VEXVO-830439 format. One record per residue (C-alpha): residue in three letters; x, y negated, z; residue number from 1. Coordinates in pm, 1 decimal, padded with zeros to 6 digits. Layout:
BEGIN
ala | X | Y | Z | NUM
...
This chain:
BEGIN
met | -02344.8 | -03982.3 | 03888.5 | 1
asn | -02271.9 | -04166.5 | 03559.1 | 2
arg | -02354.8 | -04164.6 | 03250.6 | 3
asn | -01959.0 | -04024.3 | 03223.8 | 4
thr | -01966.5 | -03798.6 | 03452.9 | 5
ala | -02257.2 | -03608.3 | 03352.7 | 6
thr | -02164.6 | -03570.8 | 03002.8 | 7
cys | -01790.9 | -03396.2 | 03125.2 | 8
ile | -01986.4 | -03182.5 | 03337.2 | 9
leu | -02202.9 | -03020.2 | 03024.5 | 10
leu | -01926.1 | -03001.9 | 02839.4 | 11
leu | -01765.6 | -02784.6 | 03081.8 | 12
ile | -02066.5 | -02576.6 | 03118.2 | 13
leu | -02068.2 | -02595.1 | 02755.5 | 14
leu | -01700.1 | -02448.4 | 02705.8 | 15
leu | -01760.8 | -02194.2 | 03034.1 | 16
val | -02031.5 | -02027.6 | 02888.1 | 17
ser | -01861.6 | -02016.9 | 02527.0 | 18
glu | -01583.4 | -01855.7 | 02649.2 | 19
phe | -01772.1 | -01638.0 | 02879.7 | 20
ser | -01950.9 | -01528.4 | 02543.4 | 21
phe | -01655.7 | -01432.0 | 02356.8 | 22
ala | -01535.1 | -01234.0 | 02660.9 | 23
gln | -01867.4 | -00983.1 | 02637.7 | 24
ile | -01770.8 | -00862.1 | 02323.7 | 25
asn | -01702.3 | -00524.9 | 02363.8 | 26
lys | -01385.1 | -00485.7 | 02068.6 | 27
thr | -01399.0 | -00073.7 | 02036.7 | 28
phe | -01674.2 | -00144.9 | 01855.1 | 29
leu | -01466.5 | -00317.7 | 01610.5 | 30
pro | -01272.3 | 00059.4 | 01431.1 | 31
gly | -01512.3 | 00180.7 | 01166.0 | 32
ser | -01656.2 | 00032.1 | 00821.0 | 33
trp | -01831.8 | -00289.2 | 00820.6 | 34
ile | -02082.8 | -00395.9 | 00484.8 | 35
lys | -02146.6 | -00759.2 | 00443.3 | 36
ser | -02512.1 | -00858.3 | 00429.1 | 37
lys | -02479.1 | -01211.5 | 00389.1 | 38
val | -02285.1 | -01512.8 | 00364.6 | 39
glu | -02308.0 | -01906.7 | 00414.1 | 40
phe | -02119.1 | -02167.8 | 00511.8 | 41
ile | -02089.0 | -02252.2 | 00907.5 | 42
asp | -02385.5 | -02517.2 | 00911.4 | 43
gly | -02636.4 | -02271.5 | 00726.1 | 44
val | -02607.1 | -02446.8 | 00390.1 | 45
gln | -02631.9 | -02145.5 | 00146.8 | 46
leu | -02373.4 | -02082.7 | -00092.0 | 47
pro | -02480.9 | -02122.6 | -00474.8 | 48
asp | -02629.6 | -01859.8 | -00684.0 | 49
glu | -02358.5 | -01890.1 | -00909.3 | 50
asp | -02123.6 | -01769.4 | -00684.8 | 51
ala | -01959.4 | -01385.7 | -00709.5 | 52
leu | -01917.9 | -01399.8 | -00351.7 | 53
lys | -02259.8 | -01394.5 | -00260.3 | 54
his | -02345.6 | -01135.1 | -00454.1 | 55
gln | -02054.9 | -00914.2 | -00441.0 | 56
tyr | -02024.7 | -00598.2 | -00248.5 | 57
thr | -01757.6 | -00579.4 | 00032.2 | 58
lys | -01667.2 | -00378.2 | 00269.8 | 59
phe | -01413.6 | -00399.8 | 00567.9 | 60
asn | -01232.7 | -00108.2 | 00720.1 | 61
phe | -01077.8 | -00139.8 | 01032.6 | 62
gly | -00815.6 | 00094.2 | 01129.7 | 63
lys | -00481.9 | 00095.7 | 01367.7 | 64
asn | -00297.4 | -00201.3 | 01277.2 | 65
gln | -00465.3 | -00237.5 | 00934.3 | 66
val | -00772.7 | -00318.9 | 00759.3 | 67
gly | -00907.8 | -00215.8 | 00417.4 | 68
ile | -01100.4 | -00510.7 | 00217.7 | 69
ser | -01297.7 | -00321.2 | -00142.3 | 70
thr | -01530.0 | -00449.2 | -00345.5 | 71
ala | -01645.0 | -00096.7 | -00436.3 | 72
phe | -01858.2 | 00135.7 | -00208.8 | 73
asn | -01626.4 | 00436.7 | -00304.4 | 74
ser | -01294.7 | 00266.1 | -00303.3 | 75
lys | -01020.3 | 00221.2 | 00000.5 | 76
gly | -00977.5 | -00134.5 | -00117.7 | 77
thr | -00623.4 | -00327.6 | -00075.9 | 78
leu | -00503.7 | -00239.9 | 00248.0 | 79
phe | -00401.1 | -00537.6 | 00469.9 | 80
gly | -00216.0 | -00545.5 | 00814.4 | 81
phe | -00404.9 | -00705.9 | 01093.4 | 82
lys | -00333.0 | -00821.1 | 01443.0 | 83
leu | -00638.8 | -00878.5 | 01681.2 | 84
ala | -00552.2 | -01169.3 | 01988.8 | 85
gly | -00876.0 | -01286.9 | 02191.6 | 86
asn | -01104.9 | -01284.8 | 01934.5 | 87
ile | -00889.9 | -01432.9 | 01614.6 | 88
ile | -00834.4 | -01154.4 | 01371.9 | 89
asp | -00507.7 | -01285.8 | 01145.6 | 90
val | -00468.6 | -01069.6 | 00861.7 | 91
phe | -00147.3 | -01012.6 | 00686.7 | 92
ile | -00028.6 | -00939.9 | 00325.7 | 93
asn | 00337.6 | -00860.3 | 00473.0 | 94
arg | 00488.3 | -00877.2 | 00778.8 | 95
asn | 00560.2 | -01250.6 | 00736.1 | 96
phe | 00235.2 | -01366.8 | 00516.2 | 97
lys | -00045.8 | -01399.6 | 00705.8 | 98
ser | -00343.6 | -01427.4 | 00433.7 | 99
asn | -00667.4 | -01512.2 | 00651.4 | 100
ser | -00814.3 | -01578.1 | 00979.7 | 101
tyr | -01123.0 | -01447.1 | 01130.1 | 102
leu | -01287.9 | -01536.2 | 01440.2 | 103
ile | -01527.0 | -01252.5 | 01561.5 | 104
glu | -01851.7 | -01443.2 | 01662.4 | 105
lys | -02086.3 | -01186.3 | 01751.0 | 106
leu | -01975.8 | -00817.4 | 01756.5 | 107
thr | -02206.5 | -00480.2 | 01878.7 | 108
ala | -02236.7 | -00120.2 | 01757.1 | 109
thr | -02410.3 | -00213.9 | 01491.1 | 110
glu | -02383.1 | -00565.8 | 01386.8 | 111
leu | -02007.5 | -00818.4 | 01342.3 | 112
ile | -02022.7 | -01174.6 | 01271.1 | 113
leu | -01668.3 | -01333.9 | 01128.6 | 114
leu | -01632.4 | -01666.3 | 01084.2 | 115
gln | -01410.8 | -01702.9 | 00827.6 | 116
lys | -01108.4 | -01976.7 | 00893.5 | 117
gly | -01121.1 | -02336.4 | 00672.8 | 118
ser | -00890.3 | -02563.2 | 00526.1 | 119
gln | -00826.8 | -02686.2 | 00916.5 | 120
gly | -00996.6 | -02438.0 | 01163.3 | 121
phe | -01321.3 | -02296.8 | 01213.3 | 122
lys | -01514.6 | -02612.1 | 01279.2 | 123
gln | -01507.8 | -02759.6 | 00913.0 | 124
glu | -01767.8 | -02708.0 | 00660.5 | 125
asp | -01558.1 | -02508.0 | 00437.2 | 126
val | -01572.4 | -02223.1 | 00699.7 | 127
leu | -01772.8 | -01927.2 | 00594.8 | 128
arg | -02007.8 | -01713.9 | 00827.2 | 129
ile | -01976.7 | -01328.7 | 00724.6 | 130
tyr | -02262.1 | -01092.2 | 00850.1 | 131
leu | -02161.3 | -00705.0 | 00852.9 | 132
ile | -02366.9 | -00443.7 | 00935.4 | 133
asn | -02152.2 | -00115.5 | 01039.8 | 134
glu | -02166.2 | 00117.6 | 00714.1 | 135
gln | -02318.0 | 00400.3 | 00932.0 | 136
his | -02672.4 | 00231.4 | 01061.9 | 137
tyr | -02620.6 | 00034.4 | 00680.6 | 138
gln | -02650.4 | 00418.8 | 00512.9 | 139
asn | -02910.8 | 00533.3 | 00768.2 | 140
thr | -03172.9 | 00266.8 | 00695.9 | 141
trp | -03192.7 | 00317.1 | 00332.8 | 142
gln | -03509.6 | 00454.9 | 00187.8 | 143
val | -03436.2 | 00638.0 | -00152.6 | 144
lys | -03622.6 | 00517.1 | -00439.8 | 145
ala | -03722.4 | 00703.4 | -00809.6 | 146
asp | -03444.5 | 00542.5 | -00967.6 | 147
asp | -03148.5 | 00705.1 | -00706.0 | 148
ile | -03215.6 | 01002.6 | -00785.3 | 149
phe | -03022.5 | 01157.9 | -01100.8 | 150
ala | -03209.7 | 01524.5 | -01181.8 | 151
ile | -03402.9 | 01758.4 | -00963.5 | 152
ser | -03353.6 | 02077.7 | -01095.6 | 153
asn | -03506.0 | 02449.9 | -00881.0 | 154
asn | -03612.9 | 02198.6 | -00592.6 | 155
asp | -03261.3 | 02113.8 | -00562.3 | 156
thr | -03189.5 | 01698.5 | -00608.2 | 157
val | -02899.3 | 01522.3 | -00745.5 | 158
phe | -02840.7 | 01167.0 | -00658.6 | 159
lys | -02692.1 | 00859.2 | -00800.0 | 160
ala | -02365.1 | 00789.8 | -00649.3 | 161
his | -02496.0 | 00416.8 | -00438.9 | 162
asp | -02346.7 | 00188.7 | -00163.6 | 163
arg | -02530.8 | 00357.4 | 00094.5 | 164
leu | -02526.9 | 00747.3 | -00013.4 | 165
tyr | -02219.2 | 00863.7 | -00177.5 | 166
pro | -01934.9 | 01117.3 | -00108.6 | 167
thr | -01553.6 | 01023.0 | 00032.1 | 168
phe | -01237.0 | 01112.5 | -00153.7 | 169
asn | -01045.9 | 01311.8 | 00138.8 | 170
asn | -00697.2 | 01231.9 | 00048.8 | 171
ser | -00448.8 | 00924.1 | 00162.8 | 172
leu | -00439.5 | 00777.7 | -00209.6 | 173
ala | -00749.2 | 00631.2 | -00353.2 | 174
leu | -00939.1 | 00834.1 | -00592.4 | 175
his | -00869.2 | 00638.5 | -00907.4 | 176
asp | -00481.6 | 00646.9 | -00771.2 | 177
tyr | -00458.9 | 00999.5 | -00757.0 | 178
ile | -00603.3 | 01051.3 | -01083.8 | 179
thr | -00370.4 | 00819.2 | -01266.0 | 180
gly | -00078.1 | 00973.8 | -01114.6 | 181
leu | -00215.5 | 01326.3 | -01329.2 | 182
ile | -00217.9 | 01199.2 | -01619.9 | 183
pro | 00117.3 | 01181.6 | -01852.6 | 184
glu | -00068.0 | 01004.5 | -02142.5 | 185
phe | -00181.7 | 00680.7 | -01902.0 | 186
asn | 00134.1 | 00475.0 | -02003.8 | 187
asn | 00065.0 | 00564.8 | -02339.6 | 188
val | -00231.2 | 00376.7 | -02362.8 | 189
ser | -00248.4 | 00133.5 | -02104.4 | 190
ser | -00139.9 | -00126.9 | -02370.0 | 191
ser | -00382.0 | -00070.8 | -02586.9 | 192
ser | -00795.1 | -00181.7 | -02590.8 | 193
asn | -00979.8 | 00128.9 | -02446.1 | 194
tyr | -01238.1 | 00215.7 | -02259.3 | 195
phe | -01275.9 | 00565.8 | -02061.3 | 196
leu | -01577.7 | 00677.8 | -01872.8 | 197
ala | -01693.3 | 00996.7 | -01755.9 | 198
ser | -01973.9 | 01154.3 | -01478.3 | 199
tyr | -01935.5 | 01427.7 | -01251.8 | 200
ile | -02107.8 | 01606.1 | -00918.0 | 201
val | -01939.6 | 01641.8 | -00616.0 | 202
arg | -02178.6 | 01943.7 | -00458.7 | 203
lys | -02252.5 | 01932.3 | -00136.1 | 204
asn | -01972.9 | 02200.0 | -00019.1 | 205
gly | -01718.3 | 01932.1 | -00154.9 | 206
thr | -01717.2 | 02118.0 | -00516.4 | 207
val | -01671.0 | 01910.0 | -00814.4 | 208
asp | -01846.6 | 02019.7 | -01156.2 | 209
asp | -02082.1 | 01911.8 | -01462.7 | 210
ile | -01785.6 | 01664.9 | -01567.9 | 211
lys | -01895.0 | 01486.2 | -01879.8 | 212
val | -01693.2 | 01223.9 | -02086.3 | 213
leu | -01910.5 | 00932.4 | -02179.0 | 214
glu | -01655.4 | 00740.6 | -02379.6 | 215
arg | -01332.4 | 00837.0 | -02518.0 | 216
ile | -00976.0 | 00716.5 | -02604.2 | 217
asn | -00804.6 | 01063.5 | -02739.6 | 218
gly | -00787.6 | 01354.1 | -02681.1 | 219
ala | -00540.5 | 01366.6 | -02464.8 | 220
phe | -00597.2 | 01098.4 | -02257.3 | 221
asp | -00986.8 | 01246.9 | -02202.4 | 222
asn | -00845.9 | 01637.2 | -02099.4 | 223
gln | -00606.3 | 01540.4 | -01902.6 | 224
val | -00871.7 | 01311.3 | -01671.3 | 225
val | -01091.9 | 01602.6 | -01681.0 | 226
lys | -00803.6 | 01842.1 | -01524.6 | 227
ala | -00732.1 | 01565.0 | -01270.5 | 228
leu | -01068.1 | 01532.1 | -01162.2 | 229
asn | -01086.4 | 01934.3 | -01163.6 | 230
gln | -00838.7 | 01936.7 | -00892.2 | 231
thr | -01043.8 | 01689.5 | -00684.5 | 232
ser | -01238.1 | 01977.0 | -00606.1 | 233
gln | -01259.0 | 02036.4 | -00193.6 | 234
lys | -01111.6 | 01711.9 | -00139.6 | 235
trp | -01418.8 | 01573.9 | -00089.3 | 236
ile | -01656.4 | 01516.1 | 00215.7 | 237
pro | -02011.6 | 01551.6 | 00099.0 | 238
ala | -02249.4 | 01290.7 | 00064.7 | 239
lys | -02523.0 | 01329.5 | 00381.8 | 240
leu | -02898.0 | 01198.6 | 00349.8 | 241
his | -03028.2 | 01186.8 | 00718.3 | 242
gly | -02753.9 | 01450.4 | 00825.4 | 243
arg | -02832.9 | 01695.4 | 00550.8 | 244
pro | -02553.8 | 01692.5 | 00264.3 | 245
val | -02679.9 | 01653.7 | -00102.6 | 246
asp | -02518.4 | 01657.4 | -00456.2 | 247
val | -02439.6 | 01332.0 | -00573.2 | 248
gln | -02350.1 | 01232.9 | -00935.1 | 249
met | -02045.2 | 00972.2 | -00956.1 | 250
thr | -01828.0 | 00825.0 | -01240.4 | 251
glu | -01501.0 | 00733.7 | -01307.8 | 252
ser | -01390.4 | 00443.9 | -01583.7 | 253
phe | -01037.1 | 00333.3 | -01723.5 | 254
arg | -01059.3 | -00028.1 | -01872.7 | 255
phe | -00755.8 | -00129.0 | -02107.5 | 256
leu | -00699.6 | -00500.5 | -02196.1 | 257
thr | -00453.9 | -00582.8 | -02418.5 | 258
ala | -00267.2 | -00939.0 | -02370.0 | 259
glu | -00503.1 | -01072.8 | -02677.5 | 260
gln | -00832.2 | -01004.4 | -02527.5 | 261
ala | -00717.1 | -01115.3 | -02158.0 | 262
ile | -00514.5 | -01442.9 | -02178.2 | 263
pro | -00846.0 | -01597.4 | -02376.9 | 264
phe | -01059.0 | -01434.5 | -02151.4 | 265
tyr | -00925.8 | -01631.6 | -01890.0 | 266
asp | -00873.7 | -01973.4 | -02052.3 | 267
tyr | -01285.2 | -01922.9 | -02135.9 | 268
asp | -01327.8 | -01856.0 | -01826.3 | 269
asp | -01159.9 | -02122.7 | -01608.1 | 270
lys | -01332.2 | -02345.5 | -01887.1 | 271
gly | -01675.7 | -02205.8 | -01805.9 | 272
his | -01596.0 | -02275.0 | -01408.8 | 273
glu | -01461.8 | -02627.1 | -01447.1 | 274
ala | -01793.6 | -02754.5 | -01636.6 | 275
leu | -02061.5 | -02544.9 | -01416.9 | 276
arg | -01868.5 | -02732.1 | -01134.0 | 277
glu | -01948.0 | -03043.1 | -01324.0 | 278
lys | -02308.2 | -02887.3 | -01389.4 | 279
lys | -02241.5 | -02905.0 | -01757.6 | 280
tyr | -02444.7 | -02584.8 | -01826.2 | 281
glu | -02455.3 | -02596.2 | -02171.2 | 282
glu | -02075.3 | -02636.8 | -02210.2 | 283
ala | -02027.3 | -02363.4 | -01955.5 | 284
leu | -02268.7 | -02108.9 | -02146.1 | 285
tyr | -02052.3 | -02168.5 | -02448.1 | 286
phe | -01725.5 | -02120.9 | -02266.5 | 287
phe | -01846.4 | -01805.5 | -02054.0 | 288
ser | -02022.4 | -01686.6 | -02366.0 | 289
lys | -01696.8 | -01680.8 | -02566.3 | 290
ala | -01545.1 | -01506.1 | -02258.0 | 291
val | -01771.2 | -01204.1 | -02267.5 | 292
glu | -01686.8 | -01184.6 | -02628.6 | 293
lys | -01337.5 | -01092.2 | -02523.1 | 294
val | -01402.0 | -00902.8 | -02245.0 | 295
pro | -01768.9 | -00715.1 | -02256.8 | 296
ser | -01762.3 | -00576.0 | -01960.4 | 297
asn | -01689.0 | -00843.4 | -01696.2 | 298
met | -01986.7 | -00864.5 | -01513.3 | 299
asn | -01928.4 | -01185.2 | -01350.0 | 300
ala | -01860.4 | -01377.6 | -01674.9 | 301
trp | -02212.6 | -01221.3 | -01712.4 | 302
leu | -02363.5 | -01343.0 | -01419.9 | 303
asn | -02214.8 | -01705.9 | -01508.3 | 304
ile | -02400.1 | -01694.8 | -01802.3 | 305
ala | -02713.0 | -01570.8 | -01651.2 | 306
met | -02698.3 | -01879.4 | -01419.4 | 307
cys | -02637.9 | -02118.9 | -01716.0 | 308
lys | -02968.9 | -01998.4 | -01876.6 | 309
ile | -03125.6 | -02044.0 | -01562.5 | 310
tyr | -03022.6 | -02415.9 | -01466.7 | 311
leu | -03111.8 | -02484.3 | -01880.7 | 312
gly | -03470.6 | -02370.9 | -01798.8 | 313
his | -03462.3 | -02019.4 | -01957.3 | 314
pro | -03502.4 | -01764.8 | -01695.4 | 315
thr | -03649.6 | -01507.3 | -01937.4 | 316
ala | -03362.2 | -01513.5 | -02112.7 | 317
ala | -03136.5 | -01474.5 | -01754.0 | 318
cys | -03302.9 | -01183.0 | -01675.7 | 319
ala | -03172.4 | -00933.6 | -01935.3 | 320
asp | -02842.3 | -01018.7 | -01887.4 | 321
leu | -02940.9 | -00963.6 | -01461.9 | 322
gln | -03059.3 | -00607.8 | -01545.3 | 323
lys | -02725.0 | -00501.8 | -01762.0 | 324
ile | -02547.8 | -00637.9 | -01417.2 | 325
lys | -02739.8 | -00451.9 | -01169.0 | 326
lys | -02694.1 | -00161.7 | -01427.2 | 327
ser | -02304.0 | -00189.7 | -01465.7 | 328
asn | -02205.2 | -00047.0 | -01092.2 | 329
ser | -01978.0 | -00386.4 | -01049.5 | 330
gly | -02060.6 | -00441.5 | -00733.4 | 331
leu | -02256.1 | -00725.8 | -00793.9 | 332
gln | -02568.4 | -00731.1 | -00601.7 | 333
val | -02791.1 | -00896.5 | -00803.4 | 334
asp | -03150.1 | -00785.5 | -00673.4 | 335
glu | -03192.5 | -01093.0 | -00507.3 | 336
ile | -03153.3 | -01333.4 | -00823.9 | 337
ile | -03416.6 | -01136.1 | -01001.6 | 338
ala | -03709.4 | -01171.9 | -00729.1 | 339
lys | -03641.1 | -01502.5 | -00741.5 | 340
tyr | -03626.4 | -01571.1 | -01112.0 | 341
cys | -03754.4 | -01274.9 | -01300.2 | 342
lys | -04129.5 | -01261.7 | -01194.2 | 343
């Protein structure tokens, strides 16, 4: 047997093995919620630490012909249509526009690995490999820490909302959309520079109480949000810890920006990213710092500030920014960076 013949036989065997492996994927495991645990390039190269995609909480919720993609654990996310053909998932914004494609590399009851299509298919270096864990499994393997507890009273524990422990708003609308529809004052404040924040507890029986307004806009808006939150009572599926319903403290917020804030923010943010790509860290730090002066709540910009400080040899200063991000409930998961740089 000559070398060319042997090579052809080997390639044929590899092709058959590949096809056989894909055929073994049980697609009945796909429906349900999947949480991103890791993302890397197809060749195993890690995303840079300043890439928000590396740290952003992401959930895929596959239903019948629709997938919700969310960057917040308590949100339904944005709904897209999808088609599954073989091992390819095509995701559509509408019937005529495909937004992305994914190749199912592995699928079990607890693990899903997707390849996100690159500029020229599934083999180029810009292809991303996304590791996901079934949400139920993700939650069941969670170990409670002291920081996860909000209060203990009469031997009853109230937990803080967490991506592994949260109640579900049982409605066709997302909670934020449902509440917004019940606020007549919304349009009057939407063009202003304002921030509203309220906390509340979803009890183990699905009721809502202990609503507290922490950041106010005006009396009418604040009262309407409180009234809307009260109307969600009995519309919740309680959170469960080890199969037992528990009380959980949640928050609801509204952030309104003026054009005078938003336009300069995006300008500074773009200039910061351009400088960061060129490894001009001092210049990038300046632009991102100007960006958060306009929108202090943007945690992606704070992450970039922290990474600039690290690259400039000042990780101690970056740690305060990283702790700010961790406490923000923004969906950015920065524990790995904190462990790496904040000794």
